[in-house]
TIVO-2410 file (N, C-alpha, C; in nm, 3 decimals):
# residues 170
REC num residu      c1      c2      c3 atome chaine
REC   1      X   0.486   1.809   1.301     N      A
REC   1      X   0.462   1.683   1.236    CA      A
REC   1      X   0.528   1.573   1.317     C      A
REC   2      X   0.454   1.471   1.350     N      A
REC   2      X   0.511   1.358   1.421    CA      A
REC   2      X   0.581   1.269   1.321     C      A
REC   3      X   0.701   1.232   1.353     N      A
REC   3      X   0.777   1.146   1.265    CA      A
REC   3      X   0.846   1.040   1.346     C      A
REC   4      X   0.862   0.923   1.286     N      A
REC   4      X   0.934   0.818   1.354    CA      A
REC   4      X   1.083   0.832   1.332     C      A
REC   5      X   1.125   0.929   1.255     N      A
REC   5      X   1.266   0.951   1.229    CA      A
REC   5      X   1.326   1.030   1.344     C      A
REC   6      X   1.427   0.976   1.404     N      A
REC   6      X   1.492   1.042   1.516    CA      A
REC   6      X   1.640   1.057   1.487     C      A
REC   7      X   1.700   1.157   1.545     N      A
REC   7      X   1.844   1.173   1.533    CA      A
REC   7      X   1.910   1.059   1.609     C      A
REC   8      X   2.022   1.011   1.557     N      A
REC   8      X   2.094   0.909   1.633    CA      A
REC   8      X   2.132   0.965   1.769     C      A
REC   9      X   2.105   0.893   1.873     N      A
REC   9      X   2.125   0.946   2.007    CA      A
REC   9      X   2.254   0.902   2.072     C      A
REC  10      X   2.299   0.980   2.164     N      A
REC  10      X   2.409   0.943   2.252    CA      A
REC  10      X   2.366   0.980   2.391     C      A
REC  11      X   2.434   0.930   2.491     N      A
REC  11      X   2.391   0.954   2.628    CA      A
REC  11      X   2.417   1.097   2.672     C      A
REC  12      X   2.533   1.126   2.723     N      A
REC  12      X   2.559   1.257   2.781    CA      A
REC  12      X   2.635   1.351   2.690     C      A
REC  13      X   2.713   1.299   2.600     N      A
REC  13      X   2.798   1.382   2.515    CA      A
REC  13      X   2.716   1.447   2.404     C      A
REC  14      X   2.764   1.561   2.359     N      A
REC  14      X   2.703   1.629   2.244    CA      A
REC  14      X   2.727   1.543   2.121     C      A
REC  15      X   2.622   1.493   2.056     N      A
REC  15      X   2.640   1.404   1.942    CA      A
REC  15      X   2.706   1.470   1.821     C      A
REC  16      X   2.710   1.602   1.819     N      A
REC  16      X   2.770   1.673   1.706    CA      A
REC  16      X   2.912   1.722   1.734     C      A
REC  17      X   2.962   1.699   1.853     N      A
REC  17      X   3.096   1.745   1.889    CA      A
REC  17      X   3.199   1.669   1.805     C      A
REC  18      X   3.277   1.740   1.723     N      A
REC  18      X   3.377   1.671   1.640    CA      A
REC  18      X   3.494   1.624   1.726     C      A
REC  19      X   3.505   1.494   1.744     N      A
REC  19      X   3.606   1.440   1.834    CA      A
REC  19      X   3.696   1.335   1.770     C      A
REC  20      X   3.657   1.281   1.654     N      A
REC  20      X   3.735   1.174   1.591    CA      A
REC  20      X   3.804   1.224   1.466     C      A
REC  21      X   3.929   1.180   1.447     N      A
REC  21      X   3.997   1.205   1.321    CA      A
REC  21      X   3.944   1.105   1.219     C      A
REC  22      X   3.974   1.126   1.093     N      A
REC  22      X   3.928   1.033   0.992    CA      A
REC  22      X   3.990   0.895   1.012     C      A
REC  23      X   4.115   0.891   1.063     N      A
REC  23      X   4.179   0.763   1.093    CA      A
REC  23      X   4.108   0.688   1.204     C      A
REC  24      X   4.068   0.760   1.307     N      A
REC  24      X   3.994   0.697   1.417    CA      A
REC  24      X   3.857   0.649   1.368     C      A
REC  25      X   3.793   0.728   1.283     N      A
REC  25      X   3.664   0.688   1.228    CA      A
REC  25      X   3.678   0.561   1.143     C      A
REC  26      X   3.787   0.552   1.069     N      A
REC  26      X   3.811   0.433   0.989    CA      A
REC  26      X   3.822   0.310   1.079     C      A
REC  27      X   3.894   0.323   1.189     N      A
REC  27      X   3.907   0.212   1.284    CA      A
REC  27      X   3.772   0.174   1.345     C      A
REC  28      X   3.694   0.274   1.383     N      A
REC  28      X   3.565   0.248   1.447    CA      A
REC  28      X   3.464   0.182   1.354     C      A
REC  29      X   3.471   0.216   1.226     N      A
REC  29      X   3.371   0.166   1.130    CA      A
REC  29      X   3.419   0.048   1.047     C      A
REC  30      X   3.549   0.022   1.051     N      A
REC  30      X   3.604  -0.088   0.971    CA      A
REC  30      X   3.621  -0.051   0.824     C      A
REC  31      X   3.610   0.076   0.793     N      A
REC  31      X   3.629   0.122   0.656    CA      A
REC  31      X   3.767   0.184   0.640     C      A
REC  32      X   3.812   0.197   0.518     N      A
REC  32      X   3.938   0.266   0.494    CA      A
REC  32      X   3.914   0.416   0.493     C      A
REC  33      X   4.021   0.491   0.513     N      A
REC  33      X   4.008   0.637   0.506    CA      A
REC  33      X   3.967   0.677   0.365     C      A
REC  34      X   4.011   0.603   0.266     N      A
REC  34      X   3.972   0.630   0.127    CA      A
REC  34      X   3.821   0.615   0.108     C      A
REC  35      X   3.763   0.511   0.169     N      A
REC  35      X   3.618   0.491   0.159    CA      A
REC  35      X   3.543   0.606   0.225     C      A
REC  36      X   3.594   0.651   0.340     N      A
REC  36      X   3.529   0.762   0.409    CA      A
REC  36      X   3.537   0.891   0.326     C      A
REC  37      X   3.647   0.910   0.256     N      A
REC  37      X   3.658   1.027   0.168    CA      A
REC  37      X   3.562   1.015   0.050     C      A
REC  38      X   3.539   0.892   0.003     N      A
REC  38      X   3.442   0.871  -0.106    CA      A
REC  38      X   3.301   0.906  -0.060     C      A
REC  39      X   3.268   0.873   0.064     N      A
REC  39      X   3.138   0.910   0.119    CA      A
REC  39      X   3.122   1.062   0.117     C      A
REC  40      X   3.229   1.131   0.151     N      A
REC  40      X   3.226   1.277   0.150    CA      A
REC  40      X   3.211   1.328   0.006     C      A
REC  41      X   3.290   1.273  -0.086     N      A
REC  41      X   3.284   1.317  -0.227    CA      A
REC  41      X   3.147   1.292  -0.287     C      A
REC  42      X   3.079   1.186  -0.243     N      A
REC  42      X   2.945   1.154  -0.293    CA      A
REC  42      X   2.838   1.241  -0.228     C      A
REC  43      X   2.874   1.320  -0.128     N      A
REC  43      X   2.778   1.406  -0.061    CA      A
REC  43      X   2.697   1.337   0.046     C      A
REC  44      X   2.743   1.222   0.091     N      A
REC  44      X   2.668   1.147   0.192    CA      A
REC  44      X   2.702   1.188   0.333     C      A
REC  45      X   2.818   1.247   0.350     N      A
REC  45      X   2.858   1.291   0.483    CA      A
REC  45      X   2.931   1.424   0.471     C      A
REC  46      X   2.904   1.512   0.564     N      A
REC  46      X   2.969   1.643   0.569    CA      A
REC  46      X   3.056   1.643   0.694     C      A
REC  47      X   3.186   1.637   0.672     N      A
REC  47      X   3.278   1.637   0.785    CA      A
REC  47      X   3.296   1.777   0.840     C      A
REC  48      X   3.320   1.783   0.969     N      A
REC  48      X   3.361   1.910   1.030    CA      A
REC  48      X   3.503   1.935   0.981     C      A
REC  49      X   3.528   2.057   0.940     N      A
REC  49      X   3.663   2.094   0.895    CA      A
REC  49      X   3.721   2.196   0.992     C      A
REC  50      X   3.843   2.168   1.037     N      A
REC  50      X   3.913   2.265   1.122    CA      A
REC  50      X   3.960   2.380   1.034     C      A
REC  51      X   4.010   2.485   1.095     N      A
REC  51      X   4.060   2.599   1.018    CA      A
REC  51      X   4.173   2.557   0.925     C      A
REC  52      X   4.248   2.456   0.964     N      A
REC  52      X   4.358   2.409   0.880    CA      A
REC  52      X   4.314   2.301   0.781     C      A
REC  53      X   4.185   2.268   0.778     N      A
REC  53      X   4.130   2.177   0.679    CA      A
REC  53      X   4.123   2.031   0.718     C      A
REC  54      X   4.160   1.997   0.842     N      A
REC  54      X   4.151   1.858   0.885    CA      A
REC  54      X   4.006   1.817   0.903     C      A
REC  55      X   3.977   1.692   0.865     N      A
REC  55      X   3.844   1.637   0.883    CA      A
REC  55      X   3.830   1.583   1.025     C      A
REC  56      X   3.720   1.619   1.090     N      A
REC  56      X   3.687   1.562   1.221    CA      A
REC  56      X   3.544   1.512   1.215     C      A
REC  57      X   3.517   1.408   1.291     N      A
REC  57      X   3.385   1.348   1.293    CA      A
REC  57      X   3.331   1.340   1.434     C      A
REC  58      X   3.200   1.339   1.443     N      A
REC  58      X   3.132   1.330   1.572    CA      A
REC  58      X   3.077   1.188   1.590     C      A
REC  59      X   3.021   1.163   1.707     N      A
REC  59      X   2.954   1.035   1.731    CA      A
REC  59      X   2.838   1.016   1.634     C      A
REC  60      X   2.768   1.124   1.605     N      A
REC  60      X   2.657   1.116   1.511    CA      A
REC  60      X   2.706   1.083   1.370     C      A
REC  61      X   2.824   1.136   1.334     N      A
REC  61      X   2.882   1.103   1.203    CA      A
REC  61      X   2.915   0.954   1.195     C      A
REC  62      X   2.967   0.898   1.303     N      A
REC  62      X   2.999   0.755   1.305    CA      A
REC  62      X   2.871   0.674   1.286     C      A
REC  63      X   2.764   0.713   1.353     N      A
REC  63      X   2.636   0.646   1.336    CA      A
REC  63      X   2.588   0.658   1.192     C      A
REC  64      X   2.603   0.775   1.133     N      A
REC  64      X   2.564   0.797   0.994    CA      A
REC  64      X   2.643   0.705   0.901     C      A
REC  65      X   2.772   0.694   0.924     N      A
REC  65      X   2.856   0.607   0.841    CA      A
REC  65      X   2.808   0.463   0.852     C      A
REC  66      X   2.776   0.421   0.972     N      A
REC  66      X   2.726   0.283   0.990    CA      A
REC  66      X   2.592   0.264   0.919     C      A
REC  67      X   2.507   0.366   0.919     N      A
REC  67      X   2.380   0.356   0.847    CA      A
REC  67      X   2.404   0.348   0.696     C      A
REC  68      X   2.502   0.422   0.647     N      A
REC  68      X   2.538   0.414   0.504    CA      A
REC  68      X   2.587   0.273   0.471     C      A
REC  69      X   2.671   0.218   0.558     N      A
REC  69      X   2.718   0.081   0.539    CA      A
REC  69      X   2.600  -0.017   0.534     C      A
REC  70      X   2.504   0.003   0.621     N      A
REC  70      X   2.385  -0.083   0.624    CA      A
REC  70      X   2.309  -0.074   0.491     C      A
REC  71      X   2.292   0.047   0.441     N      A
REC  71      X   2.220   0.064   0.315    CA      A
REC  71      X   2.293  -0.002   0.199     C      A
REC  72      X   2.424  -0.002   0.204     N      A
REC  72      X   2.504  -0.064   0.098    CA      A
REC  72      X   2.501  -0.216   0.112     C      A
REC  73      X   2.533  -0.266   0.230     N      A
REC  73      X   2.548  -0.410   0.249    CA      A
REC  73      X   2.417  -0.485   0.261     C      A
REC  74      X   2.319  -0.426   0.329     N      A
REC  74      X   2.194  -0.497   0.355    CA      A
REC  74      X   2.081  -0.461   0.259     C      A
REC  75      X   2.084  -0.341   0.204     N      A
REC  75      X   1.975  -0.297   0.117    CA      A
REC  75      X   2.014  -0.292  -0.029     C      A
REC  76      X   2.142  -0.313  -0.059     N      A
REC  76      X   2.187  -0.321  -0.198    CA      A
REC  76      X   2.200  -0.188  -0.271     C      A
REC  77      X   2.205  -0.079  -0.197     N      A
REC  77      X   2.220   0.052  -0.262    CA      A
REC  77      X   2.367   0.082  -0.285     C      A
REC  78      X   2.395   0.167  -0.382     N      A
REC  78      X   2.531   0.218  -0.399    CA      A
REC  78      X   2.531   0.364  -0.357     C      A
REC  79      X   2.647   0.428  -0.362     N      A
REC  79      X   2.658   0.566  -0.314    CA      A
REC  79      X   2.566   0.660  -0.392     C      A
REC  80      X   2.560   0.644  -0.522     N      A
REC  80      X   2.473   0.729  -0.605    CA      A
REC  80      X   2.326   0.707  -0.568     C      A
REC  81      X   2.288   0.583  -0.546     N      A
REC  81      X   2.150   0.553  -0.510    CA      A
REC  81      X   2.111   0.616  -0.377     C      A
REC  82      X   2.202   0.610  -0.281     N      A
REC  82      X   2.175   0.672  -0.150    CA      A
REC  82      X   2.162   0.822  -0.165     C      A
REC  83      X   2.253   0.882  -0.241     N      A
REC  83      X   2.247   1.028  -0.260    CA      A
REC  83      X   2.117   1.069  -0.327     C      A
REC  84      X   2.075   0.997  -0.429     N      A
REC  84      X   1.949   1.031  -0.497    CA      A
REC  84      X   1.828   1.008  -0.407     C      A
REC  85      X   1.834   0.906  -0.326     N      A
REC  85      X   1.726   0.881  -0.231    CA      A
REC  85      X   1.715   0.997  -0.133     C      A
REC  86      X   1.827   1.042  -0.079     N      A
REC  86      X   1.826   1.154   0.015    CA      A
REC  86      X   1.787   1.284  -0.053     C      A
REC  87      X   1.809   1.292  -0.184     N      A
REC  87      X   1.766   1.412  -0.257    CA      A
REC  87      X   1.614   1.424  -0.259     C      A
REC  88      X   1.545   1.316  -0.234     N      A
REC  88      X   1.398   1.318  -0.232    CA      A
REC  88      X   1.340   1.382  -0.107     C      A
REC  89      X   1.423   1.399  -0.003     N      A
REC  89      X   1.373   1.462   0.119    CA      A
REC  89      X   1.321   1.602   0.087     C      A
REC  90      X   1.198   1.630   0.121     N      A
REC  90      X   1.139   1.761   0.092    CA      A
REC  90      X   1.181   1.866   0.195     C      A
REC  91      X   1.306   1.912   0.184     N      A
REC  91      X   1.361   2.002   0.286    CA      A
REC  91      X   1.278   2.129   0.299     C      A
REC  92      X   1.223   2.179   0.189     N      A
REC  92      X   1.143   2.302   0.193    CA      A
REC  92      X   1.018   2.285   0.278     C      A
REC  93      X   0.964   2.165   0.280     N      A
REC  93      X   0.846   2.138   0.363    CA      A
REC  93      X   0.885   2.121   0.510     C      A
REC  94      X   0.994   2.051   0.531     N      A
REC  94      X   1.035   2.021   0.667    CA      A
REC  94      X   1.089   2.143   0.741     C      A
REC  95      X   1.144   2.239   0.667     N      A
REC  95      X   1.197   2.359   0.730    CA      A
REC  95      X   1.099   2.474   0.725     C      A
REC  96      X   0.988   2.457   0.654     N      A
REC  96      X   0.884   2.559   0.651    CA      A
REC  96      X   0.918   2.680   0.565     C      A
REC  97      X   0.981   2.657   0.451     N      A
REC  97      X   1.014   2.769   0.361    CA      A
REC  97      X   0.887   2.836   0.312     C      A
REC  98      X   0.896   2.966   0.291     N      A
REC  98      X   0.785   3.040   0.233    CA      A
REC  98      X   0.782   3.016   0.083     C      A
REC  99      X   0.673   3.052   0.019     N      A
REC  99      X   0.663   3.039  -0.126    CA      A
REC  99      X   0.775   3.116  -0.197     C      A
REC 100      X   0.804   3.235  -0.146     N      A
REC 100      X   0.909   3.318  -0.207    CA      A
REC 100      X   1.046   3.251  -0.193     C      A
REC 101      X   1.076   3.200  -0.073     N      A
REC 101      X   1.203   3.130  -0.052    CA      A
REC 101      X   1.213   3.008  -0.143     C      A
REC 102      X   1.106   2.933  -0.151     N      A
REC 102      X   1.104   2.812  -0.233    CA      A
REC 102      X   1.121   2.848  -0.381     C      A
REC 103      X   1.061   2.957  -0.423     N      A
REC 103      X   1.073   2.999  -0.563    CA      A
REC 103      X   1.215   3.035  -0.603     C      A
REC 104      X   1.295   3.081  -0.508     N      A
REC 104      X   1.433   3.121  -0.535    CA      A
REC 104      X   1.535   3.014  -0.493     C      A
REC 105      X   1.490   2.905  -0.442     N      A
REC 105      X   1.579   2.804  -0.385    CA      A
REC 105      X   1.651   2.722  -0.493     C      A
REC 106      X   1.783   2.711  -0.486     N      A
REC 106      X   1.857   2.629  -0.582    CA      A
REC 106      X   1.828   2.480  -0.566     C      A
REC 107      X   1.780   2.438  -0.450     N      A
REC 107      X   1.749   2.297  -0.428    CA      A
REC 107      X   1.633   2.253  -0.518     C      A
REC 108      X   1.547   2.346  -0.548     N      A
REC 108      X   1.430   2.316  -0.633    CA      A
REC 108      X   1.471   2.261  -0.769     C      A
REC 109      X   1.581   2.310  -0.824     N      A
REC 109      X   1.627   2.263  -0.954    CA      A
REC 109      X   1.722   2.144  -0.943     C      A
REC 110      X   1.777   2.118  -0.827     N      A
REC 110      X   1.875   2.012  -0.811    CA      A
REC 110      X   1.813   1.880  -0.772     C      A
REC 111      X   1.749   1.815  -0.866     N      A
REC 111      X   1.671   1.696  -0.834    CA      A
REC 111      X   1.754   1.575  -0.796     C      A
REC 112      X   1.881   1.571  -0.831     N      A
REC 112      X   1.963   1.454  -0.803    CA      A
REC 112      X   2.053   1.467  -0.682     C      A
REC 113      X   2.050   1.580  -0.616     N      A
REC 113      X   2.138   1.602  -0.503    CA      A
REC 113      X   2.060   1.648  -0.381     C      A
REC 114      X   2.102   1.602  -0.263     N      A
REC 114      X   2.040   1.651  -0.140    CA      A
REC 114      X   2.068   1.800  -0.121     C      A
REC 115      X   1.987   1.865  -0.044     N      A
REC 115      X   1.999   2.010  -0.025    CA      A
REC 115      X   2.136   2.051   0.026     C      A
REC 116      X   2.196   1.974   0.115     N      A
REC 116      X   2.326   2.013   0.171    CA      A
REC 116      X   2.436   2.009   0.065     C      A
REC 117      X   2.424   1.923  -0.035     N      A
REC 117      X   2.522   1.920  -0.145    CA      A
REC 117      X   2.505   2.043  -0.232     C      A
REC 118      X   2.382   2.074  -0.267     N      A
REC 118      X   2.355   2.190  -0.351    CA      A
REC 118      X   2.396   2.318  -0.280     C      A
REC 119      X   2.362   2.331  -0.153     N      A
REC 119      X   2.399   2.451  -0.078    CA      A
REC 119      X   2.550   2.469  -0.068     C      A
REC 120      X   2.624   2.361  -0.046     N      A
REC 120      X   2.769   2.375  -0.034    CA      A
REC 120      X   2.832   2.407  -0.168     C      A
REC 121      X   2.779   2.351  -0.277     N      A
REC 121      X   2.833   2.379  -0.411    CA      A
REC 121      X   2.806   2.522  -0.455     C      A
REC 122      X   2.698   2.578  -0.408     N      A
REC 122      X   2.661   2.714  -0.450    CA      A
REC 122      X   2.691   2.819  -0.344     C      A
REC 123      X   2.772   2.782  -0.248     N      A
REC 123      X   2.810   2.877  -0.144    CA      A
REC 123      X   2.697   2.914  -0.052     C      A
REC 124      X   2.604   2.822  -0.034     N      A
REC 124      X   2.488   2.849   0.049    CA      A
REC 124      X   2.521   2.858   0.196     C      A
REC 125      X   2.486   2.758   0.270     N      A
REC 125      X   2.495   2.767   0.415    CA      A
REC 125      X   2.634   2.741   0.469     C      A
REC 126      X   2.719   2.681   0.395     N      A
REC 126      X   2.852   2.648   0.447    CA      A
REC 126      X   2.851   2.512   0.512     C      A
REC 127      X   2.956   2.435   0.489     N      A
REC 127      X   2.956   2.296   0.531    CA      A
REC 127      X   2.937   2.274   0.679     C      A
REC 128      X   3.006   2.349   0.763     N      A
REC 128      X   2.991   2.323   0.906    CA      A
REC 128      X   2.851   2.355   0.954     C      A
REC 129      X   2.780   2.446   0.886     N      A
REC 129      X   2.642   2.474   0.923    CA      A
REC 129      X   2.549   2.361   0.875     C      A
REC 130      X   2.574   2.307   0.757     N      A
REC 130      X   2.491   2.197   0.707    CA      A
REC 130      X   2.497   2.076   0.801     C      A
REC 131      X   2.609   2.056   0.867     N      A
REC 131      X   2.623   1.944   0.959    CA      A
REC 131      X   2.519   1.949   1.071     C      A
REC 132      X   2.474   2.068   1.108     N      A
REC 132      X   2.379   2.081   1.218    CA      A
REC 132      X   2.235   2.094   1.171     C      A
REC 133      X   2.214   2.100   1.041     N      A
REC 133      X   2.080   2.115   0.984    CA      A
REC 133      X   1.996   1.990   1.011     C      A
REC 134      X   1.871   2.010   1.049     N      A
REC 134      X   1.783   1.897   1.080    CA      A
REC 134      X   1.762   1.805   0.960     C      A
REC 135      X   1.762   1.859   0.840     N      A
REC 135      X   1.741   1.776   0.721    CA      A
REC 135      X   1.859   1.683   0.701     C      A
REC 136      X   1.980   1.737   0.706     N      A
REC 136      X   2.100   1.656   0.693    CA      A
REC 136      X   2.106   1.551   0.804     C      A
REC 137      X   2.077   1.592   0.924     N      A
REC 137      X   2.089   1.502   1.039    CA      A
REC 137      X   1.989   1.387   1.033     C      A
REC 138      X   1.871   1.411   0.982     N      A
REC 138      X   1.771   1.305   0.983    CA      A
REC 138      X   1.773   1.219   0.857     C      A
REC 139      X   1.844   1.260   0.754     N      A
REC 139      X   1.842   1.187   0.627    CA      A
REC 139      X   1.878   1.040   0.644     C      A
REC 140      X   1.988   1.013   0.709     N      A
REC 140      X   2.032   0.874   0.722    CA      A
REC 140      X   1.936   0.791   0.805     C      A
REC 141      X   1.889   0.847   0.915     N      A
REC 141      X   1.802   0.768   1.002    CA      A
REC 141      X   1.660   0.755   0.947     C      A
REC 142      X   1.624   0.837   0.850     N      A
REC 142      X   1.489   0.832   0.794    CA      A
REC 142      X   1.482   0.758   0.661     C      A
REC 143      X   1.591   0.707   0.613     N      A
REC 143      X   1.594   0.648   0.480    CA      A
REC 143      X   1.490   0.539   0.464     C      A
REC 144      X   1.482   0.449   0.559     N      A
REC 144      X   1.387   0.339   0.545    CA      A
REC 144      X   1.243   0.383   0.573     C      A
REC 145      X   1.226   0.503   0.627     N      A
REC 145      X   1.093   0.555   0.657    CA      A
REC 145      X   1.058   0.674   0.566     C      A
REC 146      X   1.134   0.692   0.459     N      A
REC 146      X   1.116   0.807   0.372    CA      A
REC 146      X   0.977   0.811   0.309     C      A
REC 147      X   0.927   0.696   0.268     N      A
REC 147      X   0.795   0.692   0.207    CA      A
REC 147      X   0.688   0.744   0.304     C      A
REC 148      X   0.695   0.702   0.430     N      A
REC 148      X   0.598   0.747   0.530    CA      A
REC 148      X   0.612   0.897   0.556     C      A
REC 149      X   0.734   0.947   0.560     N      A
REC 149      X   0.759   1.088   0.583    CA      A
REC 149      X   0.694   1.172   0.473     C      A
REC 150      X   0.715   1.135   0.349     N      A
REC 150      X   0.657   1.208   0.236    CA      A
REC 150      X   0.506   1.194   0.236     C      A
REC 151      X   0.457   1.076   0.262     N      A
REC 151      X   0.312   1.053   0.267    CA      A
REC 151      X   0.246   1.138   0.375     C      A
REC 152      X   0.308   1.146   0.493     N      A
REC 152      X   0.256   1.230   0.600    CA      A
REC 152      X   0.247   1.376   0.557     C      A
REC 153      X   0.349   1.423   0.486     N      A
REC 153      X   0.349   1.562   0.438    CA      A
REC 153      X   0.237   1.586   0.337     C      A
REC 154      X   0.217   1.492   0.246     N      A
REC 154      X   0.112   1.508   0.145    CA      A
REC 154      X  -0.027   1.509   0.209     C      A
REC 155      X  -0.047   1.425   0.310     N      A
REC 155      X  -0.176   1.424   0.381    CA      A
REC 155      X  -0.193   1.556   0.455     C      A
REC 156      X  -0.087   1.602   0.521     N      A
REC 156      X  -0.091   1.728   0.596    CA      A
REC 156      X  -0.125   1.845   0.503     C      A
REC 157      X  -0.075   1.842   0.382     N      A
REC 157      X  -0.102   1.949   0.285    CA      A
REC 157      X  -0.240   1.936   0.221     C      A
REC 158      X  -0.308   1.824   0.246     N      A
REC 158      X  -0.438   1.803   0.185    CA      A
REC 158      X  -0.429   1.752   0.041     C      A
REC 159      X  -0.312   1.711   0.001     N      A
REC 159      X  -0.294   1.662  -0.136    CA      A
REC 159      X  -0.331   1.515  -0.148     C      A
REC 160      X  -0.343   1.446  -0.034     N      A
REC 160      X  -0.390   1.308  -0.028    CA      A
REC 160      X  -0.487   1.296   0.088     C      A
REC 161      X  -0.587   1.208   0.078     N      A
REC 161      X  -0.678   1.188   0.191    CA      A
REC 161      X  -0.606   1.117   0.305     C      A
REC 162      X  -0.652   1.137   0.427     N      A
REC 162      X  -0.587   1.075   0.543    CA      A
REC 162      X  -0.591   0.923   0.534     C      A
REC 163      X  -0.684   0.867   0.462     N      A
REC 163      X  -0.689   0.721   0.447    CA      A
REC 163      X  -0.568   0.669   0.370     C      A
REC 164      X  -0.499   0.755   0.297     N      A
REC 164      X  -0.381   0.712   0.222    CA      A
REC 164      X  -0.271   0.665   0.317     C      A
REC 165      X  -0.267   0.717   0.439     N      A
REC 165      X  -0.166   0.678   0.536    CA      A
REC 165      X  -0.182   0.533   0.578     C      A
REC 166      X  -0.306   0.486   0.581     N      A
REC 166      X  -0.331   0.349   0.625    CA      A
REC 166      X  -0.350   0.254   0.509     C      A
REC 167      X  -0.356   0.308   0.389     N      A
REC 167      X  -0.375   0.226   0.272    CA      A
REC 167      X  -0.519   0.193   0.242     C      A
REC 168      X  -0.615   0.252   0.319     N      A
REC 168      X  -0.757   0.229   0.296    CA      A
REC 168      X  -0.805   0.312   0.179     C      A
REC 169      X  -0.894   0.256   0.100     N      A
REC 169      X  -0.953   0.330  -0.010    CA      A
REC 169      X  -1.082   0.393   0.034     C      A
REC 170      X  -1.108   0.513  -0.019     N      A
REC 170      X  -1.235   0.580   0.014    CA      A
REC 170      X  -1.329   0.573  -0.101     C      A
***
C-alpha cells in the first residue's frame, strides 16, 4: 500500500538508537521531564528502558515528541484526544493479521487505546519491541493523514469504490 506517511528520518544514525536521557530530551524539546513522563503515562510514547529501568530516547522519539507538541499547540488536541486518534489506526490491516489472529486480538476490544498500549498492558509484545513496530512508529507522522490512510484501506478491501479517494460520486 502506498502511503504518504513516512517514518521521521535522520541522516546516517540509526533513528531508533536510544541515546538521550529524559533530561536531555527535556532540554531538546523545551518540555519538563514531568511532561515527558505524562506523555508516557498517556501511552503516546514508549521509552526504551535499560535493564535498570532508566528511560532513554532516540532521535525518532524526539521527533515524535515534537509532533505531539504540534498536535497540542497547533491542532488543539489534548493527550487523551491524541491517544484516541491513534487508537483508530487499523493495525490489523497494516500488519496483515489473519482472520484467526484478528479474532483473538485484544486490540479488537480496546477501542480507546492504540495497539501498543493494549499489548503492553496485557503482556503482549513488550515495550522495547513496540518501539520498533511500524504501527507505533508511523502513528505520529500519519496523524494528519489518518483519514487518507483509512480510506485507502477501505478502497483496497473493496468496501468503498475507488472514486471515494478523490471524492467523486458514481
